N, C-alpha and C positions, 0 to 999 in steps of 0.2 A: 436616364433616358433609355438605356438598354433594357432595363427591367420593364419600363412602360411599354416598349415596343413588343416585348415577348408577351406581355399581358394582353395587348391589343390583338396579337395574332392568335391567341389561345382559342377563342370561339371559332374562328375560321378553320383552324387546324382540326379541332375536334369534329366540326361539322363535315369537313371534307374527307377525312381519312379514318376517324374513329380511333386514333392512337395518340400517344403522347405528343404534344405539340413541338417539342424541341427537335430541330433537325438532327439526324443521325441516330436518334433513339429507334431501336428496332432494326438497325442496319449494322451488325457487327462486322461486316465485310466478308469477302470470300475466304474460306479456310485455306490454309497453305498446304504444301505437300505434307501428306501424312506419313510419319515414320512409324512402322509397326514394331521397331526394335530400338534399343538404345543406340546412340550414334556409335558406329564402329570405327576402330582405328584403320588407318590406311593399310591396305593389303597389297603387297608387291607380288607380281606374277612374273618370275624370271623365265627366260627362254629355256625350255626343257631340253636336257641333253640325253634323256633316256626314254623318249616317247616314240621311237621308231619313225622319226621325221628327219628330213634334211634340215640344215641350219635355217634356211629361209622360211621353210614351212613351219618349223618350230617357233620361230619368232612371230610369224603371222598368227599362229594359234594362240600364243600367249596374249597378243594384242586383241584378238577376237574375244577371248575369255574375259580379259580385264574390262573391255568395253561393255560386254553384256552384264557383268556384275555391277559396274558403275550405273548402268541403266536401272538396276534393281536397288539403288541406294546403298550399295556397298562401295565405299571409296576404294578404288582399285587402280593400280598403275602397272603397266607392263614394263618390266625392267629388273635389273639385278637388285637383290635385297641387301641392305647394309646392316651392320650390327644394330640391334634394337628394333628391327622391322618385323612385322608379321609377313609371312610369305606363303604362297601356294605352290607346292611342288607337284609337277605333272609328270607322270610316267604312263606307259602303255604296254599292254601285252597282247600277243597274238592268240586268238582262240578260234581255230578252224579258219573260216573265211572272213572272220571279223576281228577287229581290233577293239580292245576294251581300254579306254582311258581310265587312269586312276589319279586321285588327287589327295594330297596330304596337306593339312593346315598346320604350319609350324610357327610357334610363338617366338618372341624375342629371346626366351630362355632356351631355345632350340628343342623344346619338347613338342611332340606331336599332339595336337589338341583335337584333331578330327581326321577321319579318312572317309573317302567316298569313291565308289566305282561309278564310272559313267556308262552311258548307253552304248551298245555296240555300233561300230562304224564299219562299213565295207572295207576290208583290208586293202584292196587294190586302190580305192579312192584315197584312203589314208596314206598309203605308201607313196602315192604319186603327188601328194600335197595338193589335192584338188581343193581349190579355194572355197567352192560352194559347200563341199562336204565338211571342211574344217569349220566354216562359219556355222553350218547347221549343227555340228557336234557341240560347239561352244554354246550356242543358243539353247540346245536341248539340255545340257548339263548345268547351266548357270542357275536355274531356279532352285534345284535341289541343293546346290552349293550355297546359295543365299540363305536357305533355311538352316543349313548346318552351321554356317558362320554366325547367323543371328543367335542360335542356341548357345554357341560357345561364348559369344559376347555377353549374352544375358546371364549366363552362369558365372562368368568372371565378375561382371558388375554386381551381381547379387551377393557375392562373397566378400565384397569390399565395403567396409563400413563407411568409407568416405565417398562411395559411389552415389550417383543421383538416384539409384534404386532405393537407397537407405537414408536419405535426408531430403530436406526441403530445398528445391532448386533456388539459386540466387540469380536475380535479374537486375540488370542495370538499365535505366532509362536514359538513353543518350539524346543527341541533338534532334530537334525538329527544325527543318529548314524550308524556306520558301513560302511561309504563311503570311498573308496580309495581317496588318494590325499587330496585336500582341500575341498572335498564335504561336510563334516560336517559343514563347515563354510559358504561356498558360497551358498549352496542350501537354507538354511533358510533365508539368506539375500535377495536372489532373489525372494523367495516366498513372503516375507513380502512386497516387492515392488509391486508385481503383484496383491496381494490380496487387497491392499488399494484402496478405491474408494468410490463413493457416497452410495453404498449399503453395505459396510463392512468396519468397522473401525479397523485398526490394532493397537494394544496397546502393551506396553512393560511391563505392570504389570500383571502377571498371575492371581492375586487375583481379578482383576476387569473384567476378561474375561468371556464372555458368552460361548465361545468355544475355545478350544485349539487344535492345529494341531501339530503332531510330525511325524517323519518318521524313518523307519528302511531301510537301504540299504544293499543289498546282492550282492556280486560279485562272480560269479561262472564260472569256465572254461567252454567254449562252443566249438562247432566244428570250424574247420578252424582257430584255434588259437585265436578266439574271446573270449570275456568275456561277459557273460549274466549279465546285471545289472538290478536288480529288486528294485524298489522304492515303498514301502508301506507307504502311508500317512494315518494316523489315525486321525479322528476328534472326540473329546469328548466334552460333554456339561459341564455346571458348576457343575453338580452332579457327574462328572467323569464317566458318562455312554458313551460308544462308540456308536456314532450315524451314523458313516459311515467310509468308507475306499476307497481311490483312489489308484489303483495299476498301475504302469508303468513298462514295460519291453522293453529292447533294447539291441541288440548285439553291442558291441564296442570293439575296441582295447584298452587294458588296458593303453597303452601309451597316449591315447586321454584324459584320465581323471587323469593322474598322471604326474607331481605333481599338475597340475591345471585343474579344470573342465571348466573354462571359459565360452564360448558360449553354451556349452552343459548344464551346470547348468542353464543358463538363459532360454534355450528352455524347459528343464524339468519343471522348476518352472512355466513358463507361462502356459503350458498345465495342470499341476497339479492344478493351481489356478482355472481354469475353473471348474474342477470336485469338488474341495473343496467348491467353492462358491455355487454350486448346492446343495451339501449336506446341507450347512447352510440354503440355501433358502428353501429347503424342510422341514427343522426342524422348521422354523419360519413362514412359510406361506407367506414370502415376494415374491411377484410375479413381 
């Protein structure tokens, strides 16, 4: 009966929109947050002791800088670094009427991987711990720091044969929840089929996955007796950080997906796979 219903809708769909009749075809969903670099390790930003600031101002500056870097997709936390952490060491020097902040990127092996000088800050404002001046300095220096950190991370990833820079990413298709009918079963099966290919390996062991995709489905009454179906596909990395989301929306008759999704699940999965593959591509720099 499901096949008959799709066949009956086919002439109407072609006449009305001129595209493939199956719902969700041509709608891969909104692209997720684009990562221009490989996922970076967490960077600790300790309170500086040699930055010509009092303790409270030094702590505030570390917090400002960590926040600005996090806003640039560099996972950063203000606080002391433990053994095995990456850390950003902050110092400062007086140059006439200005203070020049300096930054060293120290790896877990205690080696210095990068150095950067910041933009000049008025010495009086810096010494007085002026909150606006400190926030402005952190905001001004963070974009260049982000580029330095990204270059370091890319260089390290590129030299590691097991890095995602040098092998096919592995993705695990997890649970789909909230779908009417058999959607919770058919959607992940269809998605796993469409994601598999030369640029993405679908695996069945989540412990070995570089990325995991899950979905939540909502079915809400809409106008004209239709049901608004929303599929939110979330992609997380091996550290359980959400790196992207693909969202699909379509009006359907509830009877079209209950008890069986059939061709509608296949169409939704095909288009979702396009967006999910792009999310992974952006996160791994695979072009």
